[in-house]
C-alpha positions as CSV (number, residue, x, y, z in Angstrom):
1,M,-18.9,1.0,-17.6
2,D,-16.6,-1.8,-18.2
3,F,-12.8,-1.7,-19.3
4,T,-13.6,-2.3,-23.0
5,S,-15.4,1.2,-22.8
6,L,-12.0,2.4,-21.5
7,T,-10.5,1.2,-24.9
8,I,-8.5,-1.5,-22.9
9,E,-8.2,-4.3,-25.3
10,E,-9.7,-7.8,-25.0
11,T,-6.1,-9.6,-24.0
12,Y,-6.3,-7.6,-20.7
13,T,-9.9,-7.6,-20.0
14,K,-10.3,-11.6,-20.4
15,K,-7.3,-12.2,-17.8
16,L,-9.2,-9.3,-15.6
17,E,-12.4,-11.4,-15.7
18,A,-10.8,-14.5,-14.9
19,H,-10.1,-12.9,-11.5
20,Q,-13.6,-11.4,-11.1
21,I,-12.4,-7.8,-12.2
22,T,-14.8,-6.7,-14.5
23,E,-15.8,-2.9,-13.6
24,P,-13.1,-0.1,-13.3
25,T,-13.0,1.8,-10.1
26,A,-13.3,5.5,-10.2
27,V,-9.8,6.2,-10.3
28,Q,-9.3,3.8,-13.1
29,A,-12.0,5.2,-15.2
30,Q,-10.3,8.5,-14.9
31,A,-6.7,7.8,-15.1
32,I,-6.7,5.0,-17.7
33,P,-7.6,7.5,-20.7
34,E,-5.2,9.8,-19.7
35,I,-2.3,7.2,-19.5
36,L,-3.1,5.7,-22.9
37,K,-3.0,9.0,-24.4
38,G,0.8,9.3,-22.9
39,T,-0.1,12.1,-20.4
40,S,2.4,12.3,-17.4
41,L,0.1,12.1,-14.4
42,L,0.2,12.7,-10.6
43,F,-3.0,11.1,-9.2
44,Q,-4.5,10.6,-5.6
45,S,-6.9,8.3,-4.7
46,E,-7.8,6.6,-1.5
47,T,-6.6,3.2,-0.4
48,G,-8.1,0.1,-1.9
49,T,-9.4,2.0,-4.8
50,G,-7.1,0.0,-7.6
51,K,-4.2,2.5,-8.4
52,T,-2.0,0.0,-9.4
53,L,-4.3,-1.5,-12.4
54,A,-5.0,2.4,-13.0
55,Y,-1.3,2.5,-14.3
56,L,-0.6,-1.0,-15.4
57,L,-3.1,-1.5,-17.6
58,P,-2.8,1.5,-20.2
59,L,1.1,1.2,-19.8
60,L,1.2,-2.3,-20.9
61,Q,-1.1,-1.8,-23.7
62,N,0.7,0.8,-24.9
63,I,4.1,-0.4,-24.6
64,E,3.5,-4.1,-25.6
65,K,2.3,-3.4,-28.8
66,Q,5.2,-1.6,-30.0
67,E,8.2,-3.2,-31.6
68,N,11.4,-3.8,-29.4
69,P,13.8,-5.3,-31.2
70,K,16.7,-4.8,-28.5
71,K,14.6,-6.1,-25.8
72,E,15.0,-3.0,-23.7
73,V,13.4,-2.2,-20.2
74,R,10.3,-0.1,-21.1
75,I,8.4,0.2,-17.8
76,V,10.3,1.3,-14.6
77,I,8.3,1.2,-11.4
78,I,9.7,2.6,-8.1
79,A,8.0,1.4,-4.8
80,P,9.5,2.3,-1.1
81,T,8.9,-1.3,0.4
82,I,9.7,-4.6,-0.7
83,E,6.1,-5.8,0.0
84,L,4.7,-3.4,-2.5
85,A,7.1,-4.1,-5.0
86,S,6.4,-7.6,-4.8
87,Q,2.8,-7.0,-4.8
88,I,3.0,-4.8,-8.2
89,K,5.1,-7.7,-10.0
90,T,2.0,-9.9,-8.8
91,Q,-0.5,-7.5,-10.4
92,V,1.9,-7.3,-13.7
93,Q,1.8,-10.9,-13.9
94,L,-2.2,-11.0,-13.6
95,V,-2.3,-9.2,-17.0
96,T,0.5,-10.1,-18.9
97,E,3.1,-12.7,-19.6
98,S,6.0,-9.9,-20.5
99,K,9.0,-10.6,-18.3
100,T,9.1,-8.7,-15.2
101,A,12.2,-8.3,-12.8
102,L,12.0,-7.6,-9.1
103,L,14.9,-5.8,-8.2
104,V,14.9,-4.8,-4.3
105,G,17.2,-4.5,-1.4
106,G,17.7,-7.5,0.9
107,A,18.3,-9.8,-2.0
108,P,21.5,-11.1,-3.9
109,I,22.3,-8.4,-6.4
110,K,24.4,-11.1,-8.4
111,R,21.0,-12.8,-8.9
112,Q,19.3,-9.5,-10.2
113,I,21.9,-8.9,-12.5
114,E,21.2,-12.3,-14.0
115,L,17.4,-11.4,-14.2
116,L,18.4,-8.3,-16.2
117,K,20.3,-10.2,-18.8
118,E,16.8,-11.8,-19.4
119,K,15.8,-8.6,-21.0
120,P,12.6,-7.9,-18.9
121,L,10.0,-5.4,-20.5
122,V,9.3,-4.2,-16.9
123,V,11.4,-3.8,-13.8
124,I,10.1,-3.0,-10.3
125,G,12.0,-2.1,-7.0
126,G,13.2,0.2,-4.5
127,P,15.1,3.3,-5.4
128,A,18.2,2.5,-3.9
129,R,18.7,-1.0,-5.4
130,L,17.6,0.6,-8.9
131,L,20.2,3.2,-8.7
132,E,22.7,0.6,-7.7
133,L,22.3,-1.3,-10.7
134,F,22.0,1.8,-12.9
135,H,25.6,2.8,-11.6
136,L,26.9,-0.7,-12.1
137,K,25.6,-0.2,-15.8
138,K,23.5,-3.5,-15.3
139,L,20.2,-1.5,-15.8
140,K,20.2,0.4,-18.8
141,L,17.4,3.1,-18.8
142,D,17.7,4.5,-22.4
143,G,15.0,2.7,-23.9
144,A,12.4,3.3,-20.7
145,Q,9.2,5.0,-22.0
146,A,7.4,5.3,-18.6
147,L,8.3,5.7,-14.9
148,V,6.2,5.1,-12.2
149,L,6.3,6.2,-8.7
150,D,3.8,4.2,-6.6
151,E,3.3,5.6,-3.1
152,V,5.1,8.9,-4.4
153,D,4.9,10.6,-0.8
154,R,7.1,8.0,0.5
155,L,9.5,8.1,-2.0
156,T,9.9,12.1,-1.8
157,A,10.3,11.8,1.8
158,K,13.5,12.6,3.5
159,E,15.1,9.2,3.5
160,M,14.6,8.6,-0.2
161,I,14.0,11.4,-2.3
162,S,17.7,11.8,-3.4
163,D,17.7,8.5,-4.9
164,T,14.2,9.0,-6.4
165,V,15.0,12.4,-8.0
166,E,18.2,11.1,-9.3
167,L,16.3,8.1,-10.9
168,I,14.0,10.6,-12.6
169,K,16.9,12.8,-14.0
170,A,18.4,9.4,-15.2
171,M,15.5,8.7,-17.7
172,K,15.2,10.7,-21.0
173,K,13.5,14.0,-21.0
174,D,10.1,12.8,-22.9
175,I,9.7,9.9,-20.3
176,Q,6.1,9.5,-19.1
177,L,5.8,10.2,-15.7
178,I,3.2,8.5,-13.6
179,A,3.0,8.9,-9.6
180,A,0.2,7.8,-7.4
181,S,-0.5,7.8,-3.6
182,A,-3.4,7.7,-1.1
183,T,-2.1,10.9,0.2
184,I,-0.2,13.4,-1.8
185,T,1.1,16.7,0.0
186,K,1.8,20.0,-1.5
187,S,5.4,19.4,-0.8
188,T,5.3,16.3,-3.0
189,Q,3.6,17.9,-6.1
190,K,6.2,20.7,-5.9
191,I,9.1,18.4,-5.8
192,L,7.9,16.5,-8.8
193,Q,6.7,19.5,-10.7
194,D,10.1,21.2,-10.4
195,T,12.1,18.1,-11.0
196,R,10.0,17.7,-14.3
197,I,10.6,21.3,-15.1
198,K,14.3,21.0,-14.9
199,Q,14.2,17.6,-16.7
200,N,12.6,19.1,-19.6
201,G,14.2,22.3,-19.7
202,T,10.8,24.4,-20.0
203,T,9.2,26.9,-17.7
204,E,6.0,24.9,-17.0
205,S,5.7,21.4,-16.0
206,D,3.6,19.0,-18.1
207,L,2.8,16.7,-15.2
208,K,-1.2,16.8,-15.0
209,T,-2.9,16.3,-11.7
210,L,-5.9,14.4,-10.8
211,F,-7.0,14.3,-7.4
212,L,-10.1,12.2,-6.9
213,P,-12.9,13.2,-4.3
214,P,-12.7,10.8,-1.4
215,E,-15.2,7.8,-1.6
216,D,-15.2,8.1,2.3
217,V,-13.8,4.7,2.8
218,L,-12.5,5.7,6.3
219,R,-16.2,6.9,6.9
220,K,-18.7,5.0,5.2
221,R,-16.9,1.5,5.3
222,I,-14.8,1.4,8.3
223,T,-16.0,0.9,11.7
224,H,-13.9,2.8,14.2
225,Y,-13.6,1.4,17.9
226,A,-11.7,2.8,20.8
227,L,-10.7,0.5,23.4
228,F,-8.9,1.5,26.6
229,A,-6.2,0.1,28.3
230,E,-3.1,1.1,30.1
231,T,0.4,0.4,28.4
232,R,1.0,-2.7,30.8
233,D,-2.4,-4.2,29.9
234,K,-2.5,-3.7,26.4
235,I,-1.2,-7.3,25.3
236,E,-3.5,-8.8,27.4
237,T,-6.5,-6.5,26.1
238,L,-5.5,-7.6,22.7
239,R,-5.5,-11.4,23.7
240,K,-9.0,-11.1,25.1
241,L,-10.0,-8.9,21.8
242,I,-9.2,-11.6,19.8
243,A,-11.0,-14.1,21.7
244,A,-14.3,-12.1,21.6
245,E,-13.9,-10.9,18.0
246,N,-12.4,-14.0,16.4
247,P,-11.3,-12.2,13.3
248,E,-11.4,-13.7,10.0
249,K,-8.3,-12.0,9.4
250,A,-6.6,-9.5,11.5
251,L,-3.7,-6.9,11.0
252,I,-2.2,-5.6,14.4
253,F,0.3,-2.5,14.1
254,T,2.8,-1.2,16.6
255,S,5.0,1.8,16.3
256,K,7.3,0.0,18.5
257,L,9.6,-2.1,16.5
258,D,10.6,-4.1,19.6
259,Q,7.1,-4.6,20.4
260,V,6.6,-6.8,17.3
261,A,8.2,-9.8,18.6
262,N,6.9,-9.3,22.2
263,I,3.6,-9.4,21.2
264,T,3.6,-12.1,18.8
265,A,5.5,-14.4,21.6
266,K,2.7,-13.6,24.2
267,L,-0.2,-14.3,21.5
268,K,1.5,-17.7,20.9
269,Y,2.3,-18.4,24.6
270,H,-1.9,-18.3,24.7
271,N,-2.0,-20.5,21.7
272,I,-3.1,-17.9,19.2
273,E,-1.5,-18.8,16.0
274,C,0.1,-15.6,14.3
275,S,3.3,-14.3,12.6
276,A,5.6,-11.4,12.8
277,L,6.7,-8.9,10.0
278,T,9.2,-6.2,10.5
279,A,11.9,-4.4,8.1
280,K,14.5,-6.9,10.0
281,T,12.6,-9.9,8.8
282,E,14.8,-11.6,6.0
283,K,13.4,-11.1,2.5
284,T,12.3,-14.7,1.6
285,E,10.6,-15.1,5.3
286,R,8.9,-11.9,4.7
287,K,7.5,-13.1,1.5
288,A,6.6,-16.2,2.9
289,T,4.9,-14.7,5.7
290,I,2.6,-12.5,3.7
291,D,1.7,-15.3,1.4
292,R,0.7,-17.2,4.2
293,F,-1.5,-14.2,5.7
294,R,-2.7,-13.6,1.9
295,S,-3.9,-17.1,1.4
296,G,-5.4,-17.2,5.0
297,K,-3.2,-20.1,6.5
298,I,-2.3,-17.4,9.2
299,K,-5.3,-15.1,10.5
300,I,-3.2,-12.7,12.6
301,L,-0.1,-10.9,11.3
302,V,1.7,-8.4,14.0
303,T,3.7,-5.8,12.0
304,S,5.2,-2.2,12.2
305,D,4.2,0.3,10.0
306,L,6.4,-1.5,7.3
307,V,3.1,-2.9,5.6
308,A,0.8,0.1,6.1
309,R,1.7,1.5,2.8
310,G,0.4,0.4,-0.4
311,M,-0.1,-3.5,0.6
312,D,-3.1,-5.1,-0.8
313,I,-4.2,-8.2,1.1
314,P,-7.7,-9.3,0.5
315,N,-10.4,-10.0,3.4
316,I,-8.6,-8.2,6.3
317,T,-11.7,-7.9,8.7
318,H,-9.9,-6.1,11.5
319,V,-7.3,-3.7,11.8
320,I,-5.8,-3.4,15.4
321,Q,-3.6,-0.6,16.3
322,M,-1.8,-0.9,19.5
323,D,-0.8,2.7,19.4
324,M,-1.6,5.9,17.7
325,P,1.3,6.7,14.9
326,A,3.1,10.0,15.1
327,D,2.1,10.9,11.7
328,D,-1.7,11.1,10.8
329,D,-1.4,9.8,7.3
330,F,0.1,6.5,9.0
331,F,-3.2,6.3,10.8
332,I,-5.0,6.5,7.4
333,H,-2.9,4.0,5.8
334,R,-3.0,1.7,8.7
335,A,-6.7,1.7,8.9
336,G,-7.0,1.4,5.2
337,R,-5.7,-2.4,5.1
338,T,-9.1,-3.2,5.7
339,A,-12.5,-2.3,3.7
340,R,-10.5,-2.6,0.4
341,M,-12.5,-2.9,-2.9
342,G,-15.8,-2.1,-1.7
343,K,-15.8,-4.3,1.5
344,T,-16.5,-3.2,5.0
345,G,-13.9,-3.5,8.0
346,V,-13.1,-2.7,11.6
347,N,-10.5,-0.5,12.8
348,I,-9.7,-0.6,16.4
349,V,-7.3,1.3,18.6
350,I,-6.0,-0.1,22.0
351,G,-4.9,3.0,23.7
352,D,-3.9,4.7,27.2
353,A,-5.4,8.0,28.1
354,F,-3.0,10.1,26.0
355,E,-3.6,7.8,22.9
356,M,-7.3,8.3,23.4
357,R,-7.0,12.0,23.6
358,K,-4.9,11.7,20.3
359,Y,-7.5,9.6,18.7
360,A,-10.0,11.9,19.5
361,A,-8.3,14.6,17.5
362,I,-8.1,12.4,14.8
363,E,-11.8,11.8,15.0
364,K,-12.5,15.3,14.9
365,K,-9.8,16.0,11.8
366,L,-11.0,13.4,9.6
367,K,-14.5,13.5,10.3
368,I,-14.9,9.8,11.6
369,T,-17.0,8.5,14.1
370,V,-15.2,6.6,16.9
371,Y,-17.2,4.4,19.3
372,P,-16.1,3.6,22.6
373,R,-15.8,-0.2,23.5
374,M,-15.1,-2.4,26.5
375,L,-14.6,-6.0,27.0
376,Y,-17.3,-7.4,29.1
377,K,-18.0,-11.1,29.7
378,G,-16.1,-12.2,26.7
379,K,-17.4,-9.6,24.1
380,L,-16.6,-6.2,22.9
381,V,-19.4,-3.9,24.0
382,D,-20.5,-0.6,24.4
383,P,-19.8,0.9,28.0
384,N,-23.1,2.4,28.0
385,E,-24.9,-0.8,27.5
386,V,-23.1,-2.4,30.3
387,M,-24.0,0.7,32.7
388,E,-27.5,0.4,31.8
389,T,-27.6,-3.5,32.4
390,S,-26.0,-2.8,36.0
391,S,-28.3,0.0,36.9
392,S,-31.6,-2.2,36.1
393,Q,-30.0,-5.2,38.0
394,S,-29.2,-2.9,41.2
């Protein structure tokens, strides 16, 4: 199957081919025909399976061919993080030259108001900033024909749900609603269905659901290792691990915000080039850091769970988790930063005794296989092999 067989027009397929994208993924093959028909769709598919293009291609194809004399905003895309919003804009620009505005917090609102005066076809942003611009009457939503909620489970979480629901209600009743994520709870599903029923004044929701069977990326394409270390020894263990593995591109996660700078500083002290990224990093610096990591100018990025959601950075060979996240879904999103688009990768948890027990519980729950490892003579090895070698030598 190719994109032409999904009735995606040559205008878009040629641009995809220029980026070596020729075959649709499973989620694209199923979602594109539904969205082309104008269906409102809630779909779930694993990380790295191409969800963004699954909604962008059909929406752009449907809307760009229509007359738009008032040059109104036609597509509104809501994303929970600046990084994801920026990444979506990059994907839009990959397939179209239509004007696109990025409207996110942490950036001057006056500049964004000027961007809206340029009459963009697509706007992308966080719920709070989009809502602010709407209340200021700078973002007009009357002509919007499609609303996308990317990483919808995060957008319907406690800290964002009120803004997200208010934006949905600000749209016209017949807006095409698209929602997508790698993990969708029954709670998220009910929130969207109920909101849609109230919006349309009907007894049943018109929101169709599409839950793709897992491709078992976590099990089939990611190798999971457990590396024991007491809390006080974790950063030194990390340093030795980096020396042993020499990763092509590694993303290092910690749940503790204050540890990001600490880990980065200690790695740099040992002449390991790396950068840090947190929610407190200034917007322009965040973008520059991600661009350098994406291009390979820096090989190691230390971050909080900020970029675990939806970020698609190519060729990450190693994900290293310095702790176990409180939410199991965050483990999935963290690990899913590697082995994207058919590639393989390594996920390593550096943990103490408590975290190793938690890792074992997740291993059972997610039906993955976790291999214990230790650092021995500058290499990451199976402890059993070390024991066998020591026994034979003695």
